[in-house]
ROMI-738805 format. One record per atom (N, C-alpha, C, CB): x, y, z; residue in one letter; atom name; residue number from 1. Coordinates in Angstrom, 2 decimals. Glycine has a CB too. Example, Ala and Ser with C-alpha at 12.3 -4.5 7.8 and 13.67 -1.06 7.14 Angstrom:
% residues 2
[r [13.19, -5.69, 7.80], "a", "N", 1]
[r [12.30, -4.50, 7.80], "a", "CA", 1]
[r [13.20, -3.30, 7.80], "a", "C", 1]
[r [11.31, -4.47, 9.05], "a", "CB", 1]
[r [12.85, -2.25, 7.08], "s", "N", 2]
[r [13.67, -1.06, 7.14], "s", "CA", 2]
[r [12.90, 0.03, 7.87], "s", "C", 2]
[r [14.08, -0.60, 5.72], "s", "CB", 2]
END
This chain:
% residues 104
[r [0.66, -17.58, -6.69], "m", "N", 1]
[r [1.59, -16.33, -7.27], "m", "CA", 1]
[r [0.71, -15.15, -7.29], "m", "C", 1]
[r [2.20, -16.57, -8.87], "m", "CB", 1]
[r [-0.69, -15.09, -7.35], "a", "N", 2]
[r [-1.85, -14.16, -7.45], "a", "CA", 2]
[r [-1.28, -13.27, -5.88], "a", "C", 2]
[r [-3.72, -15.14, -7.44], "a", "CB", 2]
[r [-1.37, -14.08, -4.74], "w", "N", 3]
[r [-1.12, -13.44, -3.77], "w", "CA", 3]
[r [0.50, -12.67, -3.53], "w", "C", 3]
[r [-1.50, -14.38, -2.85], "w", "CB", 3]
[r [1.25, -13.04, -3.96], "l", "N", 4]
[r [2.53, -12.53, -3.91], "l", "CA", 4]
[r [2.48, -11.42, -4.85], "l", "C", 4]
[r [3.59, -13.55, -4.21], "l", "CB", 4]
[r [2.02, -11.25, -6.05], "v", "N", 5]
[r [1.56, -10.11, -6.83], "v", "CA", 5]
[r [0.80, -8.98, -6.14], "v", "C", 5]
[r [0.74, -10.62, -7.86], "v", "CB", 5]
[r [-0.43, -9.57, -5.69], "l", "N", 6]
[r [-1.02, -8.76, -4.74], "l", "CA", 6]
[r [-0.42, -8.19, -3.43], "l", "C", 6]
[r [-1.98, -9.39, -4.43], "l", "CB", 6]
[r [0.69, -8.77, -3.06], "i", "N", 7]
[r [1.54, -8.31, -1.79], "i", "CA", 7]
[r [2.52, -7.06, -2.19], "i", "C", 7]
[r [2.51, -9.65, -1.22], "i", "CB", 7]
[r [3.11, -7.69, -3.24], "a", "N", 8]
[r [3.81, -6.55, -4.25], "a", "CA", 8]
[r [3.14, -5.37, -4.73], "a", "C", 8]
[r [4.20, -7.12, -5.49], "a", "CB", 8]
[r [1.90, -5.54, -5.11], "s", "N", 9]
[r [1.27, -4.45, -5.77], "s", "CA", 9]
[r [0.85, -3.12, -4.29], "s", "C", 9]
[r [-0.31, -5.26, -6.73], "s", "CB", 9]
[r [0.46, -3.81, -3.28], "g", "N", 10]
[r [0.49, -3.15, -2.01], "g", "CA", 10]
[r [1.56, -2.46, -1.57], "g", "C", 10]
[r [0.26, -3.94, -1.13], "g", "CB", 10]
[r [2.74, -2.86, -1.50], "l", "N", 11]
[r [4.25, -2.61, -1.46], "l", "CA", 11]
[r [4.04, -1.41, -2.57], "l", "C", 11]
[r [5.42, -4.09, -1.93], "l", "CB", 11]
[r [3.73, -1.50, -3.56], "l", "N", 12]
[r [3.96, -0.47, -4.46], "l", "CA", 12]
[r [3.05, 0.55, -4.47], "l", "C", 12]
[r [4.05, -0.92, -5.64], "l", "CB", 12]
[r [1.76, 0.23, -3.60], "e", "N", 13]
[r [0.91, 1.65, -3.57], "e", "CA", 13]
[r [1.60, 2.53, -2.21], "e", "C", 13]
[r [-1.06, 1.29, -3.28], "e", "CB", 13]
[r [2.22, 1.85, -1.57], "a", "N", 14]
[r [2.76, 2.77, -0.38], "a", "CA", 14]
[r [3.86, 3.78, -1.14], "a", "C", 14]
[r [3.58, 1.74, 0.98], "a", "CB", 14]
[r [4.52, 3.21, -2.30], "v", "N", 15]
[r [5.61, 3.77, -3.00], "v", "CA", 15]
[r [4.89, 4.94, -3.67], "v", "C", 15]
[r [6.35, 2.74, -4.01], "v", "CB", 15]
[r [3.95, 4.91, -4.39], "w", "N", 16]
[r [3.28, 5.88, -5.16], "w", "CA", 16]
[r [2.55, 6.98, -4.39], "w", "C", 16]
[r [2.36, 5.20, -6.00], "w", "CB", 16]
[r [2.24, 6.46, -3.14], "a", "N", 17]
[r [1.45, 7.48, -2.21], "a", "CA", 17]
[r [2.68, 8.21, -1.56], "a", "C", 17]
[r [0.36, 6.69, -0.97], "a", "CB", 17]
[r [3.62, 7.79, -1.39], "t", "N", 18]
[r [4.95, 8.65, -0.51], "t", "CA", 18]
[r [5.39, 9.35, -1.95], "t", "C", 18]
[r [6.55, 7.41, 0.45], "t", "CB", 18]
[r [5.62, 9.08, -3.08], "a", "N", 19]
[r [5.88, 9.64, -4.25], "a", "CA", 19]
[r [4.96, 11.04, -4.35], "a", "C", 19]
[r [5.61, 8.57, -5.39], "a", "CB", 19]
[r [3.90, 10.37, -4.43], "l", "N", 20]
[r [2.68, 11.60, -4.70], "l", "CA", 20]
[r [3.13, 12.94, -3.80], "l", "C", 20]
[r [0.90, 11.02, -4.06], "l", "CB", 20]
[r [3.10, 12.42, -2.72], "s", "N", 21]
[r [3.39, 13.60, -1.36], "s", "CA", 21]
[r [4.76, 14.34, -1.41], "s", "C", 21]
[r [3.44, 12.79, 0.25], "s", "CB", 21]
[r [5.68, 13.29, -2.15], "a", "N", 22]
[r [7.10, 14.16, -2.17], "a", "CA", 22]
[r [7.05, 14.93, -3.41], "a", "C", 22]
[r [8.56, 13.21, -2.18], "a", "CB", 22]
[r [6.12, 14.62, -4.36], "s", "N", 23]
[r [6.01, 15.33, -5.71], "s", "CA", 23]
[r [5.84, 16.97, -5.63], "s", "C", 23]
[r [4.73, 14.71, -6.48], "s", "CB", 23]
[r [5.01, 17.26, -4.44], "k", "N", 24]
[r [4.91, 18.76, -4.50], "k", "CA", 24]
[r [3.58, 19.11, -5.49], "k", "C", 24]
[r [6.43, 19.43, -5.16], "k", "CB", 24]
[r [2.90, 18.55, -5.62], "g", "N", 25]
[r [1.80, 18.79, -6.47], "g", "CA", 25]
[r [2.14, 18.69, -8.06], "g", "C", 25]
[r [1.25, 20.16, -6.11], "g", "CB", 25]
[r [2.92, 17.42, -8.02], "f", "N", 26]
[r [3.71, 17.25, -9.60], "f", "CA", 26]
[r [4.61, 18.12, -9.81], "f", "C", 26]
[r [2.85, 17.41, -10.86], "f", "CB", 26]
[r [5.02, 19.11, -9.12], "r", "N", 27]
[r [6.30, 20.10, -9.33], "r", "CA", 27]
[r [7.53, 19.46, -9.09], "r", "C", 27]
[r [6.31, 21.32, -8.39], "r", "CB", 27]
[r [7.64, 18.49, -8.52], "r", "N", 28]
[r [9.19, 17.72, -8.75], "r", "CA", 28]
[r [9.02, 16.44, -9.54], "r", "C", 28]
[r [9.96, 17.24, -7.22], "r", "CB", 28]
[r [9.90, 16.61, -10.83], "i", "N", 29]
[r [10.06, 15.88, -11.56], "i", "CA", 29]
[r [10.05, 14.23, -11.18], "i", "C", 29]
[r [11.02, 16.38, -12.03], "i", "CB", 29]
[r [11.16, 13.86, -10.35], "v", "N", 30]
[r [11.73, 12.81, -9.89], "v", "CA", 30]
[r [10.46, 11.87, -9.20], "v", "C", 30]
[r [12.91, 13.30, -8.90], "v", "CB", 30]
[r [10.13, 12.40, -8.14], "p", "N", 31]
[r [9.00, 11.85, -7.76], "p", "CA", 31]
[r [7.73, 11.58, -8.35], "p", "C", 31]
[r [8.80, 12.35, -7.00], "p", "CB", 31]
[r [7.42, 12.57, -9.24], "t", "N", 32]
[r [6.37, 12.56, -10.36], "t", "CA", 32]
[r [6.49, 11.40, -11.15], "t", "C", 32]
[r [6.45, 13.75, -11.28], "t", "CB", 32]
[r [7.70, 10.95, -11.34], "v", "N", 33]
[r [7.65, 9.74, -12.37], "v", "CA", 33]
[r [7.80, 8.51, -11.40], "v", "C", 33]
[r [8.96, 9.78, -13.62], "v", "CB", 33]
[r [8.57, 8.54, -10.39], "v", "N", 34]
[r [8.20, 7.45, -9.54], "v", "CA", 34]
[r [6.84, 7.21, -9.39], "v", "C", 34]
[r [8.69, 7.60, -8.33], "v", "CB", 34]
[r [6.00, 8.13, -9.01], "f", "N", 35]
[r [4.35, 8.09, -8.36], "f", "CA", 35]
[r [3.78, 7.44, -10.04], "f", "C", 35]
[r [3.45, 10.23, -7.69], "f", "CB", 35]
[r [4.20, 7.97, -11.34], "v", "N", 36]
[r [3.44, 7.51, -11.83], "v", "CA", 36]
[r [3.72, 5.91, -12.81], "v", "C", 36]
[r [3.06, 8.63, -12.35], "v", "CB", 36]
[r [5.06, 5.48, -12.23], "v", "N", 37]
[r [5.46, 3.99, -12.72], "v", "CA", 37]
[r [5.10, 2.97, -11.63], "v", "C", 37]
[r [7.11, 3.84, -13.03], "v", "CB", 37]
[r [5.29, 3.44, -10.40], "a", "N", 38]
[r [4.69, 2.82, -9.37], "a", "CA", 38]
[r [3.31, 2.51, -9.16], "a", "C", 38]
[r [4.98, 3.39, -8.49], "a", "CB", 38]
[r [2.32, 3.61, -9.72], "m", "N", 39]
[r [0.87, 3.37, -9.86], "m", "CA", 39]
[r [0.43, 2.87, -10.95], "m", "C", 39]
[r [0.17, 4.39, -9.71], "m", "CB", 39]
[r [1.15, 2.57, -11.80], "a", "N", 40]
[r [0.98, 1.67, -12.99], "a", "CA", 40]
[r [0.81, 0.32, -12.53], "a", "C", 40]
[r [2.14, 1.72, -13.96], "a", "CB", 40]
[r [2.07, 0.25, -12.23], "l", "N", 41]
[r [2.82, -1.20, -11.62], "l", "CA", 41]
[r [1.77, -1.80, -10.54], "l", "C", 41]
[r [4.52, -0.85, -10.70], "l", "CB", 41]
[r [1.48, -1.02, -9.67], "s", "N", 42]
[r [0.72, -1.47, -8.65], "s", "CA", 42]
[r [-0.69, -1.56, -9.14], "s", "C", 42]
[r [0.86, -0.61, -7.48], "s", "CB", 42]
[r [-1.27, -1.10, -10.11], "m", "N", 43]
[r [-2.63, -1.01, -10.50], "m", "CA", 43]
[r [-2.76, -2.47, -11.57], "m", "C", 43]
[r [-2.95, 0.65, -11.30], "m", "CB", 43]
[r [-1.76, -2.73, -12.46], "l", "N", 44]
[r [-1.59, -3.65, -12.97], "l", "CA", 44]
[r [-1.79, -5.04, -12.29], "l", "C", 44]
[r [-0.61, -3.42, -13.37], "l", "CB", 44]
[r [-0.57, -5.17, -11.28], "g", "N", 45]
[r [-0.54, -6.17, -10.24], "g", "CA", 45]
[r [-1.80, -6.41, -9.41], "g", "C", 45]
[r [0.51, -5.81, -9.36], "g", "CB", 45]
[r [-2.44, -5.40, -9.08], "l", "N", 46]
[r [-3.89, -5.81, -8.56], "l", "CA", 46]
[r [-5.07, -6.43, -9.31], "l", "C", 46]
[r [-4.44, -4.71, -8.09], "l", "CB", 46]
[r [-5.18, -5.76, -10.58], "a", "N", 47]
[r [-5.88, -6.44, -11.65], "a", "CA", 47]
[r [-5.53, -7.90, -12.03], "a", "C", 47]
[r [-5.71, -5.66, -12.78], "a", "CB", 47]
[r [-4.20, -8.11, -11.90], "f", "N", 48]
[r [-3.70, -9.58, -12.34], "f", "CA", 48]
[r [-4.10, -10.32, -11.05], "f", "C", 48]
[r [-1.91, -9.75, -12.72], "f", "CB", 48]
[r [-3.92, -9.78, -9.79], "a", "N", 49]
[r [-4.55, -10.62, -8.49], "a", "CA", 49]
[r [-5.89, -11.04, -8.41], "a", "C", 49]
[r [-4.45, -9.89, -7.28], "a", "CB", 49]
[r [-6.37, -10.00, -8.92], "m", "N", 50]
[r [-8.20, -10.12, -8.93], "m", "CA", 50]
[r [-8.68, -11.21, -9.75], "m", "C", 50]
[r [-9.03, -8.73, -9.62], "m", "CB", 50]
[r [-7.81, -11.65, -10.85], "t", "N", 51]
[r [-8.18, -12.91, -11.76], "t", "CA", 51]
[r [-8.32, -14.11, -10.86], "t", "C", 51]
[r [-7.01, -13.25, -12.90], "t", "CB", 51]
[r [-7.58, -14.10, -9.50], "e", "N", 52]
[r [-7.72, -15.38, -8.83], "e", "CA", 52]
[r [-8.40, -15.11, -7.49], "e", "C", 52]
[r [-6.34, -16.09, -8.64], "e", "CB", 52]
[r [-8.02, -14.02, -6.96], "v", "N", 53]
[r [-8.47, -13.24, -5.76], "v", "CA", 53]
[r [-9.73, -12.73, -5.64], "v", "C", 53]
[r [-7.74, -12.23, -5.58], "v", "CB", 53]
[r [-10.63, -13.01, -4.70], "p", "N", 54]
[r [-12.00, -12.09, -4.92], "p", "CA", 54]
[r [-11.82, -10.61, -4.92], "p", "C", 54]
[r [-13.08, -12.35, -3.76], "p", "CB", 54]
[r [-12.67, -10.05, -5.33], "v", "N", 55]
[r [-12.40, -8.60, -5.63], "v", "CA", 55]
[r [-12.48, -8.11, -4.30], "v", "C", 55]
[r [-13.42, -7.85, -6.65], "v", "CB", 55]
[r [-13.33, -8.14, -3.48], "g", "N", 56]
[r [-13.35, -7.49, -1.99], "g", "CA", 56]
[r [-12.15, -7.93, -1.32], "g", "C", 56]
[r [-14.65, -7.93, -1.06], "g", "CB", 56]
[r [-11.79, -9.13, -1.18], "t", "N", 57]
[r [-10.51, -9.64, -0.52], "t", "CA", 57]
[r [-9.54, -8.69, -1.04], "t", "C", 57]
[r [-10.09, -11.21, -0.86], "t", "CB", 57]
[r [-9.12, -8.83, -2.30], "a", "N", 58]
[r [-7.77, -8.18, -3.18], "a", "CA", 58]
[r [-7.97, -6.85, -2.79], "a", "C", 58]
[r [-7.74, -8.33, -5.00], "a", "CB", 58]
[r [-8.92, -6.09, -2.92], "y", "N", 59]
[r [-8.66, -4.84, -2.71], "y", "CA", 59]
[r [-8.52, -4.23, -1.09], "y", "C", 59]
[r [-9.69, -4.22, -3.47], "y", "CB", 59]
[r [-9.14, -4.99, -0.50], "a", "N", 60]
[r [-8.83, -4.89, 1.20], "a", "CA", 60]
[r [-7.46, -5.08, 1.46], "a", "C", 60]
[r [-9.60, -6.05, 2.15], "a", "CB", 60]
[r [-6.95, -6.16, 0.97], "v", "N", 61]
[r [-5.61, -6.37, 1.00], "v", "CA", 61]
[r [-4.61, -5.41, 0.51], "v", "C", 61]
[r [-5.44, -7.41, 0.42], "v", "CB", 61]
[r [-4.86, -5.02, -0.47], "w", "N", 62]
[r [-4.08, -3.93, -1.29], "w", "CA", 62]
[r [-3.89, -2.84, -0.54], "w", "C", 62]
[r [-4.73, -3.48, -2.54], "w", "CB", 62]
[r [-5.46, -2.49, -0.28], "v", "N", 63]
[r [-5.36, -0.85, 0.54], "v", "CA", 63]
[r [-4.96, -1.09, 1.91], "v", "C", 63]
[r [-6.96, 0.11, 0.67], "v", "CB", 63]
[r [-5.08, -2.24, 2.62], "g", "N", 64]
[r [-4.49, -2.51, 3.94], "g", "CA", 64]
[r [-2.79, -2.38, 3.90], "g", "C", 64]
[r [-4.99, -4.06, 4.41], "g", "CB", 64]
[r [-2.03, -3.06, 3.23], "i", "N", 65]
[r [-1.04, -3.09, 2.89], "i", "CA", 65]
[r [-0.44, -1.86, 2.94], "i", "C", 65]
[r [-1.06, -3.62, 1.95], "i", "CB", 65]
[r [-1.20, -1.01, 1.51], "g", "N", 66]
[r [-0.28, 0.25, 1.12], "g", "CA", 66]
[r [-0.61, 1.54, 2.14], "g", "C", 66]
[r [-0.60, 0.73, -0.58], "g", "CB", 66]
[r [-1.84, 1.28, 3.05], "a", "N", 67]
[r [-2.18, 2.18, 4.24], "a", "CA", 67]
[r [-1.20, 2.00, 5.34], "a", "C", 67]
[r [-3.61, 1.89, 4.80], "a", "CB", 67]
[r [-0.82, 0.82, 5.82], "a", "N", 68]
[r [-0.29, 0.75, 6.96], "a", "CA", 68]
[r [1.39, 1.16, 6.56], "a", "C", 68]
[r [-0.64, -0.75, 7.62], "a", "CB", 68]
[r [1.51, 0.49, 5.35], "l", "N", 69]
[r [3.28, 1.02, 5.00], "l", "CA", 69]
[r [3.33, 2.20, 4.87], "l", "C", 69]
[r [4.07, 0.57, 3.67], "l", "CB", 69]
[r [2.60, 3.14, 4.21], "t", "N", 70]
[r [2.33, 4.18, 4.10], "t", "CA", 70]
[r [2.52, 5.04, 5.40], "t", "C", 70]
[r [1.22, 4.11, 3.58], "t", "CB", 70]
[r [1.82, 4.76, 6.58], "v", "N", 71]
[r [2.04, 5.23, 7.35], "v", "CA", 71]
[r [3.30, 5.28, 8.13], "v", "C", 71]
[r [1.28, 5.01, 7.72], "v", "CB", 71]
[r [3.82, 3.72, 8.14], "l", "N", 72]
[r [5.17, 3.35, 8.69], "l", "CA", 72]
[r [6.62, 4.40, 8.03], "l", "C", 72]
[r [5.35, 1.59, 8.22], "l", "CB", 72]
[r [6.46, 4.24, 6.66], "i", "N", 73]
[r [7.55, 5.15, 5.79], "i", "CA", 73]
[r [7.25, 6.45, 6.73], "i", "C", 73]
[r [7.18, 5.40, 3.80], "i", "CB", 73]
[r [6.22, 7.32, 6.76], "a", "N", 74]
[r [5.72, 8.58, 7.14], "a", "CA", 74]
[r [6.62, 8.74, 8.54], "a", "C", 74]
[r [3.96, 8.61, 7.31], "a", "CB", 74]
[r [6.19, 7.52, 9.56], "v", "N", 75]
[r [6.95, 7.72, 10.72], "v", "CA", 75]
[r [8.44, 7.54, 10.59], "v", "C", 75]
[r [6.46, 6.87, 11.69], "v", "CB", 75]
[r [8.71, 6.55, 9.76], "a", "N", 76]
[r [10.37, 6.21, 9.67], "a", "CA", 76]
[r [11.34, 7.42, 9.13], "a", "C", 76]
[r [10.62, 4.89, 8.53], "a", "CB", 76]
[r [10.37, 8.51, 8.31], "r", "N", 77]
[r [11.10, 9.70, 7.53], "r", "CA", 77]
[r [10.87, 11.00, 8.58], "r", "C", 77]
[r [10.34, 10.00, 5.82], "r", "CB", 77]
[r [10.18, 10.77, 9.94], "g", "N", 78]
[r [9.80, 11.70, 10.89], "g", "CA", 78]
[r [8.72, 12.81, 10.13], "g", "C", 78]
[r [11.19, 12.39, 11.50], "g", "CB", 78]
[r [7.75, 12.35, 9.52], "q", "N", 79]
[r [6.87, 13.04, 8.80], "q", "CA", 79]
[r [5.58, 12.86, 9.90], "q", "C", 79]
[r [6.70, 12.42, 7.18], "q", "CB", 79]
[r [5.33, 12.01, 10.78], "e", "N", 80]
[r [4.33, 11.67, 11.53], "e", "CA", 80]
[r [4.67, 11.10, 12.68], "e", "C", 80]
[r [3.57, 10.96, 10.93], "e", "CB", 80]
[r [3.92, 11.16, 13.77], "k", "N", 81]
[r [4.15, 10.27, 15.04], "k", "CA", 81]
[r [3.57, 9.47, 15.34], "k", "C", 81]
[r [4.16, 10.68, 16.01], "k", "CB", 81]
[r [4.00, 8.09, 16.03], "l", "N", 82]
[r [3.32, 7.15, 16.16], "l", "CA", 82]
[r [3.19, 6.99, 17.51], "l", "C", 82]
[r [3.74, 6.17, 15.51], "l", "CB", 82]
[r [1.72, 7.10, 17.97], "s", "N", 83]
[r [1.68, 6.77, 19.47], "s", "CA", 83]
[r [1.16, 5.47, 19.35], "s", "C", 83]
[r [0.78, 7.75, 20.46], "s", "CB", 83]
[r [0.86, 5.09, 20.97], "v", "N", 84]
[r [0.41, 3.84, 21.04], "v", "CA", 84]
[r [-1.01, 3.51, 20.43], "v", "C", 84]
[r [0.45, 3.54, 22.36], "v", "CB", 84]
[r [-1.92, 4.32, 20.51], "v", "N", 85]
[r [-3.02, 3.80, 19.89], "v", "CA", 85]
[r [-2.97, 3.98, 18.52], "v", "C", 85]
[r [-4.16, 4.30, 20.37], "v", "CB", 85]
[r [-2.16, 4.70, 17.89], "r", "N", 86]
[r [-2.20, 4.64, 16.44], "r", "CA", 86]
[r [-1.17, 3.31, 15.87], "r", "C", 86]
[r [-1.67, 6.22, 15.85], "r", "CB", 86]
[r [-0.22, 2.94, 16.88], "a", "N", 87]
[r [0.04, 1.58, 16.57], "a", "CA", 87]
[r [-0.60, 0.37, 16.95], "a", "C", 87]
[r [1.07, 1.41, 16.87], "a", "CB", 87]
[r [-1.77, 0.75, 17.98], "a", "N", 88]
[r [-2.47, -0.49, 18.02], "a", "CA", 88]
[r [-3.44, -0.81, 16.74], "a", "C", 88]
[r [-3.27, -0.49, 19.30], "a", "CB", 88]
[r [-4.08, 0.78, 16.57], "l", "N", 89]
[r [-4.92, 0.33, 15.11], "l", "CA", 89]
[r [-4.15, 0.02, 14.08], "l", "C", 89]
[r [-5.83, 1.38, 14.49], "l", "CB", 89]
[r [-3.23, 0.22, 13.76], "l", "N", 90]
[r [-2.03, -0.31, 12.31], "l", "CA", 90]
[r [-1.86, -1.82, 12.65], "l", "C", 90]
[r [-0.06, 0.59, 12.30], "l", "CB", 90]
[r [-1.73, -2.22, 13.96], "a", "N", 91]
[r [-1.65, -3.59, 14.40], "a", "CA", 91]
[r [-3.05, -4.24, 14.05], "a", "C", 91]
[r [-1.29, -3.68, 16.00], "a", "CB", 91]
[r [-3.85, -3.68, 14.37], "g", "N", 92]
[r [-5.44, -4.22, 13.92], "g", "CA", 92]
[r [-5.42, -4.41, 12.28], "g", "C", 92]
[r [-6.82, -2.91, 14.38], "g", "CB", 92]
[r [-5.40, -3.40, 11.64], "l", "N", 93]
[r [-5.40, -3.29, 10.39], "l", "CA", 93]
[r [-4.66, -4.27, 9.63], "l", "C", 93]
[r [-5.04, -2.16, 10.14], "l", "CB", 93]
[r [-3.52, -4.54, 10.28], "i", "N", 94]
[r [-2.37, -5.67, 9.73], "i", "CA", 94]
[r [-3.19, -7.01, 9.77], "i", "C", 94]
[r [-0.82, -5.83, 10.82], "i", "CB", 94]
[r [-3.44, -7.14, 11.34], "a", "N", 95]
[r [-4.02, -8.27, 11.25], "a", "CA", 95]
[r [-5.41, -8.79, 10.69], "a", "C", 95]
[r [-3.94, -8.52, 12.23], "a", "CB", 95]
[r [-5.96, -7.80, 10.16], "c", "N", 96]
[r [-7.35, -7.70, 9.65], "c", "CA", 96]
[r [-7.16, -8.14, 8.07], "c", "C", 96]
[r [-8.02, -6.06, 9.88], "c", "CB", 96]
[r [-5.69, -7.77, 7.51], "v", "N", 97]
[r [-5.31, -8.19, 6.31], "v", "CA", 97]
[r [-4.92, -9.53, 6.13], "v", "C", 97]
[r [-4.39, -7.46, 5.93], "v", "CB", 97]
[r [-4.07, -9.87, 7.45], "v", "N", 98]
[r [-3.52, -11.03, 7.37], "v", "CA", 98]
[r [-5.19, -12.43, 8.01], "v", "C", 98]
[r [-1.81, -10.80, 8.58], "v", "CB", 98]
[r [-5.80, -12.03, 8.43], "g", "N", 99]
[r [-7.22, -12.75, 8.68], "g", "CA", 99]
[r [-7.65, -13.01, 7.10], "g", "C", 99]
[r [-8.49, -11.66, 9.65], "g", "CB", 99]
[r [-7.81, -11.85, 6.10], "l", "N", 100]
[r [-8.44, -12.14, 4.97], "l", "CA", 100]
[r [-7.49, -12.81, 4.44], "l", "C", 100]
[r [-8.96, -11.12, 4.21], "l", "CB", 100]
[r [-6.32, -13.08, 4.40], "k", "N", 101]
[r [-5.61, -14.36, 3.79], "k", "CA", 101]
[r [-5.95, -15.43, 4.26], "k", "C", 101]
[r [-4.28, -14.43, 3.89], "k", "CB", 101]
[r [-5.98, -15.71, 5.70], "a", "N", 102]
[r [-6.03, -16.87, 6.31], "a", "CA", 102]
[r [-7.46, -17.57, 5.77], "a", "C", 102]
[r [-5.89, -16.62, 7.89], "a", "CB", 102]
[r [-8.42, -16.78, 5.84], "v", "N", 103]
[r [-9.99, -17.17, 5.35], "v", "CA", 103]
[r [-9.84, -17.40, 3.76], "v", "C", 103]
[r [-11.27, -15.77, 5.70], "v", "CB", 103]
[r [-9.23, -17.08, 3.05], "s", "N", 104]
[r [-9.22, -16.94, 1.23], "s", "CA", 104]
[r [-8.80, -18.07, 0.94], "s", "C", 104]
[r [-8.22, -15.82, 0.39], "s", "CB", 104]
END
């Protein structure tokens, strides 16, 4: 259960990071509200997951999922470009997250 909550929390990290950018410095209300709610839920989930998953592993997985998904969202929205090198680095990041799960 802790791992599922941790993965969901990582997904929410990408939501709040994307909403933070869309809020334009907290000047837009809807993205600001999405940011606050997603961040709170993400942190609560991370805290819950850390009751069973070691802190270093939980944090690395949470950040890895959030970072990789945030980049992919930005690419899908046309805000960033995905080069071959960048794709390879993201694949490496994802492989490291999967590896942490495999050894935990």
